C-alpha positions, 0 to 999 in steps of 0.5 A: 919232385916238389910242387910250385906253391903259389900264394897270392898276397892277402887283401888290400884296400885296392884289391877289395875295391877291385882297383888295378894294383900293379906297381903301387905299393899298398899295404894289407888290410886287417883282413889281409893280415888275417888271411896271411896268418891263416895260410901258416898251417897249410904251409908248415906241412910242406918241405919247402926248398926255396921261397921267392917273394915279390918286392911289394910290401903286401907280398912280403908281409903275407910271407912273413905272417904265413910263417915263411922264412929264408925268403928271397925277394925277386923283382920278376914277381912284381904284378903286371904293370897296368900303365895308365890303368893303375888304380882304376877299376875295370868298370871305370875303364869300360866307361871309356873303352866299352867291352875292354878286357885286360887279357885281350886288350891290354893296357895304355901307357901311364906315367914314368912310374907306370909305363905299362906292360903287355901280357907277353912281357909279363909272360917273359918275367914269369918264364924267368921266375920258372927258370929260377924255381923249377930246378929247386923242385928236386929238393922240395916245394918252391913257394912263390908269394906274389900277385893275382894276374902275375900268378895266373900268367905264370900258371899258364906258362908252367902248363905250356900255355900262352901268357893270355890263357892266364885268364882261365885261372881266377885267383882270390886274395889270401889263397894257396894254389899248387902246380905239381906233375903227373907222368912228368908233365905239369898239372894243377894239383890245387887251385885258389884254396882259401885259408881255413 
């Protein structure tokens, strides 16, 4: 049985500034490209059966630089749609909503391009990705190249937890994590490992 290998895309200007980056398609920084290239060694050691990548260019570029081939773009891997909070920081949101916490309080609707999603809606997309990925684990590892909050929700769902419990799994840019099994049950086998 293979592992689900989770790759968070490399750094972007918005991730560095801690701005909520859902559907806005920003590129990697030079550091983000370096992070992606650094993942190549860890990934080449794996027997990869399938690779699914978010349509965002930051994810596709990370996959390319990490040496992943035969990738499939999956729109369900897009980051959480932050609605009216797209492009702003948590600190800025808390100026208007003291004590705001994404995982508990969610987002406000934005414009037509950023309508916003609930954590349950993100969880439903994560479940759809897992339905595609888990069967391929019989043939080897399945790599998912995507985004921080989305991968945290997906991890919670794979472990049988509610989507909002993704808050328990901090995840940095340009990192690799793995979800394996122990006695036939999903477990975290590696988490938030930066590239060497």
